[in-house]
C-alpha positions in Angstrom: 51.5 75.8 126.2 47.8 75.1 126.0 45.9 73.9 129.2 45.6 70.3 128.0 49.3 70.0 126.9 51.6 67.8 128.9 54.7 69.3 130.6 57.1 66.3 131.0 59.4 68.3 133.3 56.6 69.3 135.6 55.3 65.7 135.6 58.8 64.5 136.6 59.0 67.0 139.4 55.5 66.1 140.6 56.3 62.4 140.6 59.5 63.1 142.7 57.6 65.3 145.1 55.0 62.6 145.6 57.7 59.9 146.1 59.4 62.1 148.7 56.1 62.8 150.6 55.2 59.1 150.7 58.6 58.0 151.8 58.3 60.2 154.9 55.8 57.9 156.4 57.1 54.5 157.3 53.7 52.7 157.1 53.4 53.6 153.4 55.0 51.3 150.8 55.4 52.8 147.3 54.8 50.5 144.4 55.0 52.3 141.2 54.1 55.7 139.8 53.2 55.9 136.1 51.7 58.5 133.7 48.6 57.3 131.8 47.0 58.9 128.8 43.3 59.2 128.9 42.7 59.5 125.1 43.5 62.0 122.4 42.9 65.6 123.4 42.5 64.8 127.1 45.2 65.4 129.6 47.1 62.6 131.1 47.1 61.6 134.7 49.6 60.0 137.0 48.7 56.8 138.9 50.5 55.7 142.0 50.0 52.3 143.6 50.9 52.1 147.3 50.3 49.9 150.3 49.3 51.5 153.6 49.4 49.3 156.7 49.2 46.3 154.3 46.2 47.6 152.3 46.4 48.6 148.7 45.6 52.1 147.6 45.6 53.9 144.3 46.3 57.6 144.0 45.1 59.2 140.8 47.0 62.4 140.3 46.5 65.3 138.0 49.4 67.6 137.5 48.3 71.2 137.0 50.2 74.4 136.4 47.5 76.8 137.5 45.9 77.5 140.9 43.5 80.1 139.5 39.9 79.2 140.6 38.5 78.6 137.0 41.3 76.2 135.8 41.6 74.7 139.2 37.9 73.8 139.3 38.2 72.2 135.8 41.3 70.2 137.0 39.4 69.0 140.1 36.4 67.9 138.0 38.7 66.0 135.5 40.5 64.5 138.5 37.2 63.2 140.0 36.4 61.6 136.6 39.9 60.0 136.4 39.5 58.6 140.0 36.0 57.2 139.1 37.5 55.3 136.2 39.9 53.5 138.4 38.9 50.1 139.8 38.1 50.2 143.4 38.3 53.4 145.3 41.0 55.7 144.1 42.2 58.8 146.0 42.2 61.9 143.8 45.3 64.0 144.2 46.1 67.4 142.6 49.8 68.2 142.2 50.8 71.8 141.3 53.8 74.0 141.5 52.1 76.2 144.2 48.7 76.1 145.7 47.4 79.2 147.6 45.4 78.7 150.8 42.2 79.3 148.7 43.3 76.7 146.1 44.0 74.3 149.0 40.5 75.0 150.4 39.0 74.3 146.9 40.7 70.9 146.9 39.3 70.1 150.3 35.8 71.1 149.3 36.2 68.8 146.2 37.4 65.9 148.5 40.7 65.9 146.7 44.1 65.5 148.2 46.8 68.0 147.2 50.5 68.4 147.0 52.5 71.3 145.8 56.1 71.6 144.9 56.7 74.1 147.7 56.0 71.5 150.4 52.3 71.9 151.1 50.4 68.6 151.2 47.1 67.1 152.5 46.5 63.4 151.9 44.1 61.0 153.6 44.8 57.2 153.1 42.5 55.1 155.2 43.7 55.5 158.8 46.7 57.6 157.8 46.4 61.4 157.4 49.3 63.5 156.1 49.3 67.2 156.3 52.4 69.3 155.6 52.5 73.1 155.4 55.4 75.0 154.1 55.8 78.7 155.0 58.2 81.3 153.8 60.9 82.0 156.4 59.6 84.4 159.0 55.9 84.0 158.1 53.4 83.5 160.9 52.0 80.0 161.2 48.3 80.1 160.4 46.0 78.0 162.5 43.2 76.0 160.8 42.6 73.1 158.5 40.0 72.2 155.9 36.7 72.9 157.6 35.2 69.5 157.1 38.1 67.6 158.7 39.5 67.3 162.1 42.8 65.5 162.9 44.7 64.2 165.9 48.0 66.0 165.2 51.4 64.6 165.9 54.7 65.8 164.7 56.0 63.4 162.1 59.5 64.7 161.7 61.8 67.4 160.6 61.4 68.3 156.9 63.4 71.5 156.9 66.7 69.8 156.2 65.6 68.8 152.7 63.2 71.7 152.0 63.9 75.4 151.2 61.2 76.6 153.5 60.2 75.7 157.1 57.7 73.0 157.2 55.4 71.2 159.7 53.8 67.8 159.3 50.9 66.2 161.1 49.8 62.6 161.0 46.8 61.2 162.8 44.4 58.4 162.7 40.7 59.3 162.2 37.6 58.7 160.3 35.6 61.6 158.9 31.8 61.6 159.0 
């Protein structure tokens, strides 16, 4: 499969992972998730319309299969372009099968939210901040967050019952400078 080719099975899994993540937060209301084509030869993107504490938000998502630095940087650049095309302010969100800590840091540096199919997520929606980290069983829990952001952590709930790996979640209200 070429880098720009669509993978409908991966898109379906990505949409389901996004739906599951958003449903974990009671103040988020999911409208619709749809796949949009951006023209011939250009990869599609997924757009999710949600309401957070009564305010409309748009998530512009790019589903990527690679977390290698080169392809990841290209995906993040394309994602920024997709988000800029949306009316209003859209939140760019990269979804991938697995994002390494370095790939997650690249997303943070690019001001993009991320979600991987292993249970890792970081998403800022106005006053709501979602961070979920999934670790292999028995792995030590690493401290730290994206260097440019600080959160007021609070345990959101148990995710381990529906996930194959142990997970933690944090939610907080904040505004980054």
